[in-house]
N, C-alpha and C positions, 0 to 999 in steps of 0.2 A: 603346364606350359604348352605341352603339344597340342592340346585342344584349342588353347588361345591363337596359337600360332596358325592353326588350321582355319580358325573363325577368320583371321585377319587375311589370309590367303584367299579365302571363299568371297570375302567383301571386295577384295581387290579385283577378283577375277570377274566379278559381277559388272564392274563399272567399264563402260565403252563409250565412245563418241557419241552414240545415240541415248546416253542417259542425261544429256543436258539439252534443255531448252533455250538456254541463255548463254551465248559465246563467251561473255565475260566470265561466268562461274566456270565454265569448261575450262578456260585459260588458267584460272586461279587452281583448279584441282590438279591440272598438268604441271604447274610449277611446284606444287606440293609433292607431286609424284616424283619428280626429279630430285628434289631435296630428299625424299625419303630413299631413293636409290643411292644416293650419296651417303646418306647414314649407315643404310643397311651393308653395303657392300664393304669388304676388307679393302685395305690399301692395295693389296696384290690383285683383286678381282677388278678393281678400276684399271690398274696397270695393263691387266689381261685385255680389258675391253680396247684400250688404245693400241696395244701391240698387235693384237690379233684380230679381234672382232671387226673393228671399224674398217681396217684395210681390207681384209679377205671379203667381207659382205658388201662392200663398194665394188670390187673387183667383179664380184660375181652378178651384181646388178648389172653392171656395164656390159659384161660378157652376153647376159641374157637380152639386153637391149641390141646389142650387135647382132644377135641371132635372130632377133625378130620375135622372140618368144612371147613377150607380154603382150604386143599387139596382136598376135596370131590368136592366143589365148583368150582375149577380150573379143575378138571377131568371132570366135568359136562359141561364143556365148557364156564362156568361164565354165563353171561346174568342176565336178571332181574328175582328175585326170591321173592315170598312172604315170610313172617314169617313161614308159615306151610312148605312151600316146603324147607326153609332151616333147619328147625328141623328134617325133614325127612333125610336130607343129613347127619345129624350127626350120625344117627342110634342109637340114645339115646332117652330115655324118658325124655324130658327136657323142662323147662318153658321158652317161648319164650322171657322173658325180660332179659334174659342173654345175648343177642347180643349187640355189641358195637355201640356207636355212635362216636361222635369227629372226623368226615370226614374220619374214617376207611373204611365205605362204604358209598354209595352214595344213598341217598332217592330218587326214581322216583315216587312212590305213596303212598297212605296209606298202611303202613304194608308190602311195597315192596321196594326192594333193588336191586342194582347192584354193583359188586366188582369196588373197585377203583384199581389204578395202585399198590397200597401200599398193600392192601388186596389180589390182585391178586399175587403179589410177594411172600406173605408168603406162598401161596398154591403151589408156583412152587419152588420145591427142589433145582434147578440149581441155584437159586439167592442167597441162603443161608440165606434170610432173616428170615425164621423160625429158624435156628440155632442160629442166632444172638440174638433174642428175647429170646430165651431159656438160652442162655449163661448168659443173664443179670438176669434171673430169678433165674438160679442156683447160681449164686456167686456174680456179680456186685452190686445187689441191696442190699442184706444182709450186704455186708462187708461196703457198704456205709453207711447204717443206723447204723451201730457199730462204725463208725469212731469218732463221737464227744465223746463217751465215752471211746475208747482207748486213743484219743489225751489227755483228761482229765487225764488219769492214768499215761501217760509218761511225764506229765508236759508240754504239748503243745510243745515238742521238734520235731525235724524233724524225722520222723521214719526212721530206718535205719537196722532193723533186718530182715534178709531175711526169717527165720524161724518162731520164736515165735513172730508172729507180729500181726496187726489187723485182718487180714483174718483168721488167726489161731484162734483167740478169737471168731470170729464168726461162725466159722465151727463146727458143732456139735461133730466131733472127733478131733478138735484141729489142723487140717491139714493146712499147707500153701496152697498158690494157686495151686502150680503145683503138691504138694502131693495128693490134692483133685482130680485133673485131671486123675492122674494116678490110684487113688482108684476107680473112678466111671466112667465107659464107657460112660454114657448118658452125662455126664458133659464134657468129653474130645471129644466127637462127636459135641457137641454144640460148644465149644470154637474153634475147628478146622475150623468147618464151618463158624464161624465168622471171623476167621482170613483170610479165602480165599475170603470171600466177601469183607473185608477191603482193602485186597491187591489188589484184581481186581479193586476197584474203584480208586485206586491211579494211578499216573502217572507212566509208566513202567520206571525203571531206565535207560534204554537204548535210553530213549528219552532226558534224561539230560547229558549223557555222550556218546560220540561216541565209540562204542565197537571196531571200527578198530584200535582205539589207544592201546588198549592192544595186538591186535595181531601184531602190528609193533615192532619189536624188541624181540617178545616172543621166547623162545625155545620150537619149537613145534616137530622138527625132531626126537627127542628122546623120544617123548611120555610124555613129562613133562605136568602138568596140566596148564590149561589156568585160569579157574575161579573155586574157591570152595565157595559154597553158604552154610554158616554156620547157622543152625537152620532155614533152607529155607523151612519149612512146607512141603507141597506136591508138591512144584516145580515151583510155577508160575514165580519168578523172575529168576530163571536159565534158564526156558523156554523162558522168554524173550529175553535172550542173544541168545539163538539159533535161535529164529525167525528173530532177527536182523543179524545173520551170520549163514544162513542155510547150507553153504557149509562146516562146520566144521567137520571133522572126528570125530568117536568115541572115547571115553577115555579122552577127554580134559576138559569136564565140570562135576563137582562132586556137588551133593545134598547130605548134611548131616543133620541128625536130629535123634531124639530118635527112638528105634524100633517100637514102636506103629504107629508112623507117617510115617516112611519110607515105611511101610506095606501099607500104603494107597497111596502112591505116585504113579501116573499113567503119567510117562514122557516118553519122546522119548527114545529109546533104546541106543541113543548115549550118553545120560546123565547117569552117574554113581550114583545110589542110595546107600549111604553109611551109615550104623548106626554110630552115634558118639555122645558123649556127650562133649560139648564143654568147660566143665570144667575139662576134662582129656587131656592130651597132645595131640596135633593136629597130626594125622598120615600122612597127605598128605603135604609133605615139597616141598618148592621152587616153590610154584605156581606163576604164573604171577599176580593174583589177589585172594583175600579173600573178601567175600562180606557178610555183616550182615544186614538184613532189619528188623526194629523194633526189635531187640535182645537187645541192650544194655539199652534201655529205661526200661526193665523189672527188672533191678538190680541196688541196690544201688552202690555207686562207689567202695567199696572193692570188690565185686563179679565181677562188670564190669571189674576192672582192672585185676583181675584173668582171666578172659576170654581172654583180650587183650593180656595178657602176654603169653599165650598158642600160640596165632597166630602170635605175633611178633618172637617168639622163631625160627618158621619154615620160615619166610620170608627172603629174600635175599636183601640186601642192594643194593640200586639203581636199582633194578629190579622188585622186589615185590611190590604191593600196597594194601592197605586197603581201602575198601569202605563201610561206614556206612550210610544207608539210613534210616533217623529218624528226628524226630522233631527237629528243631533248634528254640527256642523261641526267638522271636524279643524282643529288649529292650522296644518296645512300639507298642501298636495296634495288639497284639496277637489275632487270631481268636477264635471264640468261640469253634470250633473243637479243637484246639491246647491247650486252657486253660482246657478244659473238660478232655482231655487225661492226662494233667498234674496232676490234681486234682485225676481222676481215678486210676493212679498208686500209689498214696499213700495208700488208703485203701486195695487195692489188693496184691501189693507187695513191700511196703516199698520203692518205688522208685519214680522217677519224670522224667518229660521232662528237658532237658538242655538247656542253651543259648549257644552262640558261645564261651564266654569265659570259660563256664564250660566244654563244649567239648574239647576245646584246653588243659585245665588242665588235663582232665581225660587221653586223649590220650599221653600227656607228661609225665604223671606218669607211663605210660607203654612202654616209650621209644620211641614213635611215634610222628611225626610231620605232622599238617594238611597242605597240598598243597594248596587246594582250596574248597570252598563250591560251590556247583552247586546247584542253588535254582530250585524248582519246580514252573511252572507257576501258579499251583493252589494254592500256597502260603501255603501249609500244611506242607511238609517235606523238607530237604535238602539231596543231596548227598555229603557226606563228603569223600573227597579224601585225604588220608593219606599215608606216607611212614616211614621208618626207621629213627629216627632222628640221 
């Protein structure tokens, strides 16, 4: 048995991110590895992880962010560093035992470490990993810790308040999630970076739906809009469309979001970046398509319906389409990413992910009908194609 366990350990140790050419296959093995760990660990070992490993590792990660270690190490070219050399990179007088373990960095000799792909990514601002970790530190963790108390307070009912909700109770000034982002620039910067990283990780929607289908039959000669991206952050999704159809002239693609986000958008000059609050009437009428990525899952049904009605009001029957790119929970076998996001929406926004039936009911309540669900090979989200009912 000892030789068998060693063989298993050797096989597992030989697998890395670079072992896969196919992202779908990598995600499948990742899910299997998570299930393996859940089976191999004892109940106490799992409890130990939640009690000790997760809190202290996150604290160490954030401390090293505050000290500038990850960025300085990356700027120095990475490589093996002793504890003393790492302390010097922080430009602070610190005790060396604050450096994290838990496979965040790789130990190469006594008191000597080299960066892991993860720690290197924290120091590389282009990855937005640092921003993602800080977004959790600012809002996600506090709201999660407060949730049991809040659920007890409301009698364990499904949270539905967009304003006076769990996040507001966990916030020092009683602000809801988006209110805090507007009040605190550092929170806003971290959250926006997190959204950029998350969107970049996903399958581009133009890989699920052929953009040429929208061009066929579209009224383009009079300058009518082709695609409007509502709440599109800094423009990754609308840029995917232009990448897929690079010959499009200016004025056909519109990116919409709040002013502080549009100010950060760096999109092709052919994309119109427009300030718009999607809870206000939609100013762009008669577009061939309106697109929302991870927007509706932020809102309970009443607010999501309001947003949808504003969009339906400017759509043209038998011409305009609505595309919703969001999680669609399966009836069975939801992934850990899907279930985590579903629970995360509750403490942050009094919202949740939806099943196919719930999506059908929500869109129907706004006078829309679903034409087709276009699945993502990564089995994370689906592209929902809808029209006026």
